[in-house]
C-alpha positions in Angstrom: 2.7 36.6 -30.7 3.9 36.0 -27.2 7.6 35.2 -26.8 7.6 31.7 -25.2 11.2 32.2 -23.9 10.0 34.8 -21.4 9.7 33.9 -17.7 5.9 33.7 -17.5 6.0 30.9 -20.0 8.6 28.8 -18.3 6.0 26.3 -17.5 5.1 25.9 -21.2 8.8 25.4 -22.1 9.1 22.6 -19.6 5.8 21.2 -20.5 6.6 21.0 -24.2 8.5 17.7 -23.7 5.2 16.0 -23.2 3.4 17.6 -26.1 6.1 16.3 -28.5 6.3 12.9 -27.0 5.1 11.7 -30.5 8.3 12.9 -32.1 9.7 9.3 -32.0 12.8 8.3 -34.0 11.1 5.7 -36.1 13.9 5.1 -38.4 16.6 6.7 -40.6 14.8 6.6 -44.0 15.8 9.5 -46.1 13.1 12.2 -46.5 15.0 14.3 -48.9 15.3 16.9 -46.2 18.6 18.4 -47.1 19.7 21.8 -48.2 22.2 22.1 -51.0 24.9 24.7 -50.8 23.3 26.6 -53.7 19.8 26.6 -52.3 18.4 30.1 -51.5 18.4 31.0 -47.9 14.9 32.3 -48.0 11.6 31.1 -49.6 9.9 34.0 -51.3 6.9 33.0 -53.5 3.9 31.0 -52.3 4.6 28.3 -54.9 8.1 27.9 -53.5 6.8 27.7 -49.9 4.1 25.2 -50.8 6.5 23.0 -52.7 9.0 23.1 -49.8 6.4 22.1 -47.3 5.0 19.3 -49.4 8.4 17.8 -50.4 10.5 18.3 -47.3 8.5 19.3 -44.2 5.4 17.1 -44.5 7.4 13.9 -44.6 9.2 14.8 -41.3 5.9 15.7 -39.6 4.2 12.6 -40.9 7.0 10.2 -39.8 8.0 11.9 -36.6 4.9 13.5 -35.2 1.6 12.4 -36.8 1.2 9.1 -34.9 0.6 10.9 -31.5 -0.4 14.3 -32.7 -2.9 13.7 -35.5 -2.7 10.1 -36.7 -4.8 8.5 -34.0 -8.1 9.1 -32.2 -6.4 10.2 -29.0 -4.3 13.3 -29.5 -1.6 13.6 -26.9 -1.4 16.9 -25.1 -4.2 18.3 -27.3 -1.6 19.2 -29.9 -2.2 18.6 -33.6 0.5 18.9 -36.2 -1.8 18.2 -39.2 -3.4 21.7 -39.2 -1.4 25.0 -39.4 -3.9 26.9 -37.1 -3.8 24.1 -34.6 0.0 24.0 -34.6 0.1 27.8 -34.0 -2.5 27.5 -31.2 -0.5 24.7 -29.7 -1.7 22.2 -27.1 -2.8 22.4 -23.5 0.5 24.1 -22.6 0.6 26.8 -25.3 2.0 27.5 -28.8 4.6 25.2 -30.3 5.9 27.8 -32.7 6.7 31.5 -32.2 6.6 33.3 -35.5 7.9 36.5 -33.9 11.0 34.8 -32.5 11.4 31.7 -34.7 14.6 30.5 -33.1 12.9 30.5 -29.7 10.1 28.1 -30.8 9.7 25.2 -28.5 9.5 22.8 -31.4 13.1 23.8 -32.4 14.3 23.6 -28.8 12.9 20.1 -28.5 14.5 18.7 -31.7 17.8 20.4 -30.9 17.9 18.8 -27.5 18.3 22.3 -26.0 16.9 21.7 -22.5 14.2 19.5 -24.0 14.9 16.2 -25.7 12.5 15.1 -28.4 12.3 12.5 -29.7 13.3 10.8 -26.5 14.8 7.7 -28.2 17.3 9.7 -30.2 18.0 13.1 -31.7 16.8 13.5 -35.3 19.4 14.3 -38.0 20.8 17.8 -38.3 19.5 18.0 -41.8 15.9 17.5 -40.6 16.4 20.2 -37.9 17.6 22.6 -40.6 14.4 21.9 -42.6 12.2 22.7 -39.7 14.2 25.9 -38.9 13.8 27.1 -42.5 10.1 26.3 -42.5 9.4 28.2 -39.3 11.5 31.2 -40.5 9.5 31.3 -43.7 6.3 31.7 -41.6 5.1 28.1 -41.3 3.9 27.8 -44.9 1.4 25.0 -45.7 0.7 23.1 -48.9 -2.3 25.3 -49.9 -2.1 28.9 -48.6 -5.5 29.7 -50.0 -7.3 27.1 -47.9 -8.7 28.7 -44.7 -7.9 25.6 -42.8 -5.3 23.6 -44.8 -4.9 20.0 -43.7 -2.2 17.4 -44.2 -3.4 14.7 -46.5 -2.8 11.9 -44.0 -4.4 13.5 -41.0 -7.0 11.4 -39.1 -10.5 12.7 -38.3 -11.1 13.8 -34.7 -12.6 11.1 -32.6 -16.3 11.4 -32.0 -17.4 12.0 -28.4 -18.8 8.9 -26.7 -21.4 8.7 -24.1 -19.7 8.0 -20.7 -19.9 4.4 -19.8 -21.8 3.3 -16.7 -19.4 2.8 -13.7 -18.4 -0.7 -13.2 -17.9 -2.5 -9.9 -16.1 -1.5 -7.6 -16.8 2.1 -8.7 -20.5 1.8 -8.4 -22.4 3.1 -5.3 -22.6 0.7 -2.5 -26.1 -0.7 -2.4 -27.0 -3.4 0.2 -27.9 -6.6 -1.8 -30.6 -8.9 -0.7 -29.5 -11.9 1.4 -29.6 -15.0 -0.9 -32.0 -17.9 -0.3 -30.1 -21.2 0.2 -31.0 -24.9 0.1 -29.6 -25.6 3.5 -30.9 -22.7 5.7 -30.0 -24.6 8.9 -26.3 -23.8 8.4 -26.9 -20.1 8.3 -26.3 -18.2 11.6 -26.2 -14.8 9.9 -26.3 -13.3 6.4 -22.5 -13.9 5.9 -23.2 -17.6 5.9 -26.0 -17.2 3.4 -23.8 -15.4 0.9 -21.0 -18.0 1.2 -23.3 -21.0 1.2 -25.1 -19.8 -2.0 -21.8 -19.8 -3.8 -20.8 -23.2 -2.4 -24.1 -24.7 -3.4 -23.7 -23.3 -6.9 -20.3 -25.0 -7.1 -21.6 -28.2 -5.6 -19.5 -27.9 -2.5 -20.3 -28.3 1.1 -18.9 -26.3 4.0 -16.5 -28.0 6.5 -17.8 -29.0 9.9 -17.3 -26.8 12.9 -13.9 -26.8 14.5 -13.4 -28.3 18.0 -13.3 -26.0 21.0 -9.6 -26.1 21.5 -9.0 -25.1 17.9 -11.6 -22.3 18.1 -10.1 -20.7 21.3 -6.6 -20.8 19.9 -7.8 -19.3 16.6 -9.9 -16.6 18.2 -7.2 -15.7 20.7 -4.5 -15.2 18.0 -6.9 -13.5 15.7 -8.0 -10.8 18.2 -5.0 -10.5 20.4 -2.0 -12.0 18.6 -1.3 -14.2 21.6 -2.1 -17.8 22.5 -4.7 -18.5 25.2 -3.4 -19.7 28.6 -3.9 -23.3 29.6 -6.4 -22.1 32.2 -8.4 -20.2 29.5 -8.4 -23.2 27.2 -9.7 -25.5 30.0 -12.4 -23.0 31.0 -13.7 -22.6 27.5 -13.6 -26.3 26.7 -15.6 -27.2 29.8 -18.1 -24.3 29.6 -21.5 -25.8 28.8 -23.4 -22.5 28.5 -25.0 -21.8 25.2 -23.3 -18.4 24.7 -19.8 -19.6 25.8 -18.3 -18.7 22.3 -20.0 -15.3 22.2 -18.6 -14.6 25.7 -15.1 -15.6 24.6 -15.3 -13.2 21.6 -16.6 -10.3 23.7 -13.9 -10.9 26.4 -11.1 -10.8 23.8 -12.5 -7.7 22.0 -12.4 -5.9 25.4 -8.9 -6.8 26.2 -6.0 -4.3 25.8 -4.1 -6.8 23.7 -6.8 -6.5 21.0 -5.5 -3.0 20.0 -1.9 -4.2 20.0 -2.8 -7.0 17.5 -5.1 -5.0 15.2 -3.1 -1.8 15.5 -0.2 -3.8 14.0 -2.3 -4.5 10.9 -2.8 -0.8 10.4 0.8 0.0 11.0 1.7 -2.3 8.1 -0.6 -0.5 5.8 0.7 3.0 6.5 4.5 2.1 6.3 5.1 2.6 10.1 8.8 2.9 10.9 10.7 5.0 13.4 13.6 5.9 11.1 14.0 7.6 7.8 15.9 4.9 5.8 18.8 5.5 3.4 22.3 5.2 4.6 22.2 7.2 7.8 18.6 6.0 8.6 18.1 8.8 11.1 15.5 8.7 13.9 12.0 10.0 13.5 11.5 11.6 16.9 8.5 10.5 18.9 7.1 8.3 16.1 6.1 5.8 18.8 3.3 8.2 19.9 1.6 7.6 16.5 1.9 3.8 17.2 0.3 4.3 20.6 -2.5 6.4 19.0 -3.3 3.6 16.6 -3.4 1.0 19.3 -5.6 3.2 21.6 -8.0 4.0 18.7 -8.7 0.2 18.1 -9.1 -0.4 21.8 -11.5 2.5 22.2 -13.4 1.2 19.1 -13.0 4.6 17.5 -15.3 4.7 14.4 -13.3 4.2 11.3 -14.5 7.4 9.7 -13.2 9.5 12.7 -10.0 7.4 12.6 -9.3 8.5 9.0 -10.3 12.1 9.6 -7.9 12.5 12.5 -4.9 11.1 10.6 -5.5 13.2 7.5 -6.6 16.4 9.1 -6.3 16.2 12.9 -4.6 19.6 13.0 -7.6 21.1 11.2 -10.3 19.2 13.1 -9.0 19.7 16.6 -5.8 21.9 16.7 -5.5 21.8 20.5 -6.1 18.0 20.9 -3.0 16.0 21.6 -4.7 12.9 20.2 -5.8 14.5 16.9 -2.4 16.1 16.4 -0.6 12.8 17.1 -2.7 11.2 14.5 -1.2 13.4 11.8 2.1 11.6 12.3 0.6 9.5 9.5 2.3 12.0 7.1 5.8 11.5 8.6 6.1 7.7 8.4 7.7 7.3 5.0 11.2 7.2 3.7 13.2 10.5 3.7 16.5 11.3 2.3 18.2 13.8 4.6 20.9 14.7 2.1 19.4 14.4 -1.4 21.3 15.1 -4.5 18.2 16.5 -6.1 16.0 18.2 -3.5 12.9 18.7 -5.7 13.0 15.1 -6.6 13.3 14.1 -3.0 10.4 16.4 -2.1 8.1 14.8 -4.7 9.2 11.3 -3.8 7.9 12.0 -0.3 4.7 13.4 -1.7 4.4 10.3 -3.9 4.6 8.1 -0.9 1.6 10.0 0.6 -0.5 9.8 -2.6 0.4 6.1 -3.1 -0.5 5.2 0.5 -3.7 7.3 0.5 -4.8 5.9 -2.8 -4.1 2.2 -2.0 -5.0 2.1 1.7 -8.1 4.2 1.7 -9.4 3.7 -1.8 -7.9 0.4 -3.0 -6.6 2.3 -6.1 -3.1 2.3 -7.5 -3.2 6.0 -8.2 0.6 6.1 -8.1 0.6 4.3 -11.5 -0.5 7.6 -13.0 2.5 9.7 -11.7 4.2 9.7 -15.1 1.4 9.0 -17.5 -2.3 8.0 -17.5 -2.9 4.7 -15.8 -2.5 1.8 -18.3 -5.4 -0.3 -17.0 -7.7 1.7 -14.7 -9.6 4.9 -15.4 -7.1 7.1 -13.6 -5.7 9.9 -15.8 -2.4 11.5 -14.8 -4.2 14.7 -13.7 -6.0 12.6 -11.0 -2.7 11.8 -9.4 -1.6 15.4 -9.2 -5.1 16.6 -8.1 -4.8 14.2 -5.1 -1.2 15.4 -4.5 -2.6 18.9 -4.3 -4.2 18.0 -0.9 -0.8 17.4 0.6 1.6 20.0 -1.0 1.1 22.4 1.9 1.9 20.1 4.8 5.3 20.5 6.5 7.7 17.9 5.3 10.7 16.3 6.9 12.8 19.5 6.3 10.5 21.3 8.7 10.2 20.8 12.4 10.0 17.1 13.3 7.9 17.7 16.4 6.1 20.3 18.5 4.4 20.6 21.8 0.6 20.5 21.9 -1.5 21.8 24.7 0.4 24.8 25.9 3.5 24.9 28.2 2.4 21.8 30.0 1.4 20.0 26.8 2.9 16.9 25.1 7.3 16.6 22.0 4.4 15.0 19.3 5.4 14.1 15.7 2.8 15.9 13.6 2.2 18.2 10.6 0.7 21.6 9.9 -0.1 23.8 6.9 2.8 25.9 5.8 1.2 28.0 3.1 -0.7 27.7 -0.1 1.6 26.1 -2.5 0.5 25.5 -6.1 0.2 22.0 -7.5 1.2 21.2 -11.0 1.3 18.2 -13.3 4.9 17.0 -13.6 5.6 15.8 -17.1 6.8 12.3 -17.0 6.8 12.6 -13.2 9.8 14.9 -13.4 9.8 17.8 -10.9 12.0 19.8 -13.3 9.4 19.6 -16.0 6.5 21.7 -14.7 3.1 21.1 -16.4 -0.3 22.7 -16.0 -1.6 23.8 -12.6 -4.2 21.6 -10.9 -6.7 22.1 -8.1 -7.2 19.6 -5.3 -9.5 16.8 -6.4 -10.3 13.1 -6.3 -10.4 10.4 -9.0 -13.0 11.1 -11.6 -13.9 7.4 -11.9 -15.4 7.6 -8.4 -16.7 11.2 -8.2 -17.0 12.3 -11.8 -15.9 15.8 -10.8 -18.9 16.6 -8.7 -17.1 17.3 -5.4 -15.3 20.6 -5.0 -12.5 21.4 -2.7 -10.8 24.6 -1.8 -7.1 25.4 -2.2 -6.4 26.8 1.2 -6.5 25.5 4.8 -9.3 23.0 5.3 -8.8 21.1 2.0 -7.4 18.0 3.8 -10.4 18.0 6.1 -12.7 18.2 3.1 -10.8 15.3 1.5 -11.1 13.2 4.7 -14.8 13.9 4.9 -15.2 13.0 1.2 -13.5 9.7 1.8 -16.1 8.6 4.3 -19.1 10.1 2.4 -21.7 7.5 1.5 -21.5 8.5 -2.1 -17.8 7.4 -2.2 -18.1 3.6 -2.9 -14.5 2.7 -2.2 -13.6 3.4 1.4 -16.2 1.2 3.0 -15.6 -1.6 0.5 -11.8 -1.5 1.0 -11.9 -1.5 4.8 -14.6 -4.2 4.9 -12.4 -6.3 2.7 -9.4 -5.8 5.0 -11.5 -6.9 8.0 -12.4 -10.1 6.1 -8.8 -10.6 5.0 -7.3 -10.3 8.5 -9.9 -12.8 9.8 -9.8 -15.3 7.0 -6.2 -14.9 5.7 -7.4 -13.7 2.2 -9.6 -10.9 1.2 -12.8 -11.2 -0.8 -10.8 -9.1 -3.2 -7.4 -11.0 -2.8 -5.4 -7.9 -3.8 -6.6 -5.6 -0.9 -4.6 -2.5 -2.1 -5.8 -2.8 -5.7 -9.4 -3.3 -6.6 -8.6 -2.4 -10.2 -7.6 -4.3 -13.4 -4.0 -4.9 -12.1 -5.4 -6.6 -9.0 -7.4 -9.9 -8.6 -11.2 -9.9 -9.1 -13.6 -10.3 -6.2 -14.8 -13.8 -5.4 -18.0 -12.6 -3.6 -18.8 -9.0 -4.6 -22.3 -9.2 -3.2 -21.0 -10.3 0.2 -18.5 -7.5 0.2 -21.1 -4.9 -0.7 -23.3 -6.2 2.1 -20.4 -5.9 4.6 -19.6 -2.4 3.3 -23.2 -1.3 3.8 -23.2 -2.9 7.3 -20.1 -1.1 8.2 -21.5 2.3 7.2 -25.0 1.6 8.7 -23.4 0.6 11.9 -21.6 3.9 12.4 -18.2 2.6 11.1 -17.8 0.7 14.3 -15.0 -1.9 13.9 -15.6 -4.2 16.9 -19.2 -4.6 15.8 -17.9 -5.9 12.5 -15.5 -8.3 14.2 -18.3 -9.8 16.2 -20.5 -10.2 13.1 -17.8 -12.0 11.2 -16.6 -14.2 14.1 -20.1 -15.3 15.1 -20.8 -16.7 11.7 -20.6 -20.4 10.9 -18.2 -19.5 8.1 -15.6 -18.4 10.7 -16.1 -21.4 12.9 -15.4 -24.0 10.2 -12.7 -26.5 10.5 -9.6 -26.2 8.3 -9.7 -29.9 7.5 -10.0 -30.7 3.8 -12.1 -33.2 1.9 -10.9 -34.9 -1.3 -14.0 -33.8 -3.2 -13.6 -30.1 -2.3 -9.9 -30.2 -3.0 -10.5 -31.5 -6.4 -13.1 -28.9 -7.2 -11.6 -25.9 -5.5 -8.0 -26.6 -4.4 -7.3 -22.9 -3.7 -10.3 -22.6 -1.4 -11.4 -19.5 -3.2 -15.1 -20.2 -2.3 -14.2 -20.5 1.4 -15.5 -24.1 1.9 -13.1 -24.5 4.9 -11.3 -22.2 7.2 -7.8 -21.3 5.8 -4.9 -22.6 7.9 -2.1 -20.0 8.3 1.3 -19.6 9.8 1.7 -17.2 12.7 2.9 -13.8 11.7 6.5 -12.7 12.6 5.3 -10.8 15.7 3.0 -13.7 16.7 6.0 -16.1 16.5 8.2 -13.9 18.8 5.4 -13.1 21.2 4.2 -16.7 21.5 7.7 -17.8 22.3 8.0 -15.2 25.0 4.6 -16.3 26.3 5.5 -20.0 26.3 8.8 -19.3 28.2 6.9 -17.3 30.7 8.9 -14.0 30.3 6.5 -11.9 28.2 6.2 -8.4 29.6 2.6 -7.1 29.2 3.6 -3.5 29.6 1.8 -1.3 27.1 2.8 1.9 25.3 5.7 4.3 25.6 9.1 4.5 23.8 10.1 1.5 21.8 12.5 -1.2 23.0 15.6 -2.7 21.4 16.1 -6.4 22.0 19.6 -7.8 21.8 20.9 -8.4 18.3 24.0 -10.5 17.6 27.2 -8.8 16.5 27.1 -10.6 13.2 23.8 -9.0 12.3 24.9 -5.5 13.6 27.9 -5.8 11.4 25.7 -5.3 8.4 25.1 -1.6 9.3 27.3 1.1 7.9 28.1 2.0 11.5 27.6 -1.3 13.4 25.2 -0.8 16.4 24.3 2.8 15.6 20.8 3.7 16.6 20.3 0.4 18.5 20.8 0.8 22.3 19.9 -2.6 23.8 17.1 -2.4 26.4 17.2 -4.2 29.8 16.0 -7.8 29.7 12.6 -7.1 31.2 12.0 -4.3 28.6 13.4 -6.4 25.8 10.7 -9.0 26.6 7.8 -6.7 25.6 5.5 -7.5 22.7 6.9 -7.1 19.2 4.6 -4.2 18.4 6.7 -2.2 20.8 10.1 -3.2 19.3 11.9 -0.3 17.6 11.3 -0.3 13.9 14.6 0.7 12.3 14.5 0.5 8.5 18.1 -0.6 8.1 18.2 -3.1 10.9 15.6 -5.8 11.5 15.4 -8.2 14.5 16.4 -11.5 13.0 13.4 -13.6 14.4 11.0 -11.0 12.8 12.9 -10.7 9.6 13.1 -14.4 8.9 9.4 -14.8 9.5 8.3 -12.2 7.0 7.9 -9.0 8.9 6.4 -6.1 6.9 8.5 -4.2 4.4 8.2 -0.6 5.7 9.3 1.1 2.4 5.7 1.0 1.1 2.3 0.0 2.2 2.2 -3.7 3.1 -1.4 -5.0 2.6 -0.6 -8.7 3.0 2.0 -10.6 4.9 3.2 -13.0 2.3 4.3 -16.2 4.1 7.5 -17.9 3.0 8.7 -21.4 4.0 12.5 -21.5 3.6 15.4 -23.4 5.3 16.8 -20.3 7.0 13.7 -20.1 9.2 14.4 -23.6 10.7 18.1 -23.0 10.8 17.6 -19.6 12.5 15.4 -21.2 15.1 17.8 -24.0 15.9 20.9 -21.8 16.0 19.5 -18.3 16.8 20.4 -16.5 20.0 16.9 -15.5 20.8 15.3 -19.0 20.3 18.0 -20.8 22.3 17.7 -18.3 25.2 13.9 -18.7 25.2 14.2 -22.5 25.0 16.4 -22.5 28.1 13.8 -20.3 29.9 11.0 -22.6 28.9 13.0 -25.6 30.3 13.5 -23.7 33.5 9.7 -23.0 33.7 8.9 -26.7 33.2 11.4 -27.8 35.8 10.1 -25.3 38.3 6.5 -26.2 37.9 6.9 -30.0 37.5 10.2 -30.8 39.3 11.6 -34.3 38.7 8.6 -35.4 36.6 9.7 -35.6 32.9 6.3 -36.9 31.7 4.6 -33.9 33.3 7.1 -31.6 31.9 6.6 -32.9 28.4 2.8 -32.7 28.8 3.0 -29.1 29.9 5.4 -28.2 27.1 2.9 -29.5 24.5 0.0 -27.6 26.2 1.9 -24.4 26.3 3.0 -24.5 22.7 -0.1 -26.0 21.0 -3.0 -25.5 23.5 -4.1 -29.1 23.1 -3.9 -32.1 25.4 -1.3 -34.7 24.1 -1.9 -38.4 23.7 0.0 -40.8 26.0 2.0 -42.4 23.1 3.0 -38.9 22.0 4.4 -38.1 25.4 6.2 -41.5 25.4 7.9 -40.8 22.1 9.0 -37.4 23.2 10.4 -38.9 26.5 12.4 -41.4 24.4 13.8 -38.6 22.3 15.0 -36.8 25.4 16.5 -40.0 26.7 18.5 -40.4 23.4 19.9 -36.9 23.9 21.2 -38.0 27.3 22.5 -41.4 26.3 23.8 -40.7 22.8 24.8 -37.1 22.9 25.9 -37.0 26.5 23.7 -34.1 27.5 22.6 -33.4 31.1 19.0 -33.7 32.1 18.6 -30.0 31.8 20.6 -29.8 28.6 18.4 -32.5 27.0 15.2 -30.7 28.1 16.5 -27.4 26.6 17.0 -29.1 23.3 13.5 -30.7 23.5 12.0 -27.2 24.2 13.9 -25.9 21.2 12.2 -28.6 19.1 8.7 -27.8 20.4 9.2 -24.1 19.5 10.2 -25.1 16.0 7.3 -27.5 15.4 4.6 -26.9 12.8 2.0 -27.4 15.6 3.4 -24.3 17.3 3.9 -22.2 14.2 0.7 -22.9 12.4 -2.9 -22.0 13.2 -5.8 -24.2 12.2 
């Protein structure tokens, strides 16, 4: 018998903690498992051994072990304790008992809490441990030594193998569904409308009427560029009588460089983009901004989504001499990193967990990370799937390696990227603990999607193979997940409302057929993203008004059937950028190192070293778009933080909108908003000198894009007059306060 204490079996020793998870401390009922002082030290006859097993050992095994290792259909760790031969054979990690060296048996190490700790809820009494020691020393006797395969009386029969169930949505292959026939075909501009309308008709609901042109251009401009349209652009669109005026508007905005800045921001949310490591010191990630610029450029170039994924996961393998492809692998470096961990193996696997979690949720819409310590509780994701996915990433250089390197020779470009560093083995970690090494695993993907058909190597090239598998037509998840994200960022809510989780812990799809049609359209169209934007935005569904009807509110108050366009508040970045646009100081400069706008001393005081890592940029640089603001994990720009900027510690699939008093208070008293209100007032005074009515009119147009009514302007003028007469403000001071009010109004902050 092999000695399990020897080095080659170190993995089995560590793994035993999982195999004896079932040794739970259920209670302290006496089992009669005590040795009297006069009891013989050794058991000699078969009769003595059988009696000893039946009266003292079997009660311990039954109460402490049988539930998980013989008492139920599912046997944990493939270890049975109701069969002597099965116990000697052990489970998936090797023998539990060593008859050659009884004292070194893993069973005894576990119950003694000697490195292992079983049961986990409390050590069993010493008397019971002594019984098990005596039993193993006696050769593991059973109740009937003449039986070739003696069984414990209370053992359960092995579960019968079941036929594998047919895959359920969303794990089924994407098949383009037929476009439904509707009662009102006149409302249908493209198949998207038919899918939505068929649901609405079934629910006895009618779609809202089309939004007016001012609302449409404001909606489309923010949607595609994250910025409001200029007054000149609004006037031109409203007065354009050509039949394709709306189509031309969409095409113009898709071609603008601001499109990539807006939609790149969505992707940066998903992949945890930040430029520092987090934790107390929150050190800098050198050149992280190059990854940000790569993402923005990819959207502006309309890079196919499949190529976009391939470069981020395996750019160094696809095109080792390409600066662009190398920069894309900065994806691996975006997460949290503890630069002085108390437990280095734990820190290493936490970093890898971030990659598995992000890849699983962002690309596949699966919470694979729930299987780090055990099989997923709700979805068909065994723990081995988690570590098979991790095996794709174990070889890449981590933060302890070189942060950056030059690509393209001596004259090349200081990018943040990764490379293969060897052929490290991947193992299951028992209970997710890197100090408890389980069985070795090979790179692989979730069996619920692939059923084990795909094969991947263990050396260089496995990440490329994984990336190519992600966008293979036979993988049903990638296209569904990204099509759902496109819908979500246009309509404010996904067809699957939990876009990072298509499983049982998420929310069910409201229109699965529509999502399958969009996924098929995405793949059939060469994974081109701008094509999908155009398809969605040219539908009647996208052009609907956000106005509600009493009947529809009564039947569908949450608007889950999309009978109207969902109103939304501007995102944090849109709020800041729109303020800069209204005040006339927005700097359109694109790309390059990030900027640090001024932050008040009170906010900086919250750092362990106030002001560390935040060198304030010159005013013209500080006025650049928010996507170019330095993302420091321990220090957020207040105007962004109060308006729900993304949490960079993990993938952020949805910007959850809060409405709290601190937002209005921050607006009225914040340094940034007051400075910009003053600049807006100066802009109004310069363009409409001495004409308060014209100044008010322009302020409303700049902040809401609409033309105000005469009585509205009159009321605002009266308000400004009261500031002068009752508060003693100067003409300029009163106008500044009015501008502050317009920037804090719902009409400015919300999008119809």
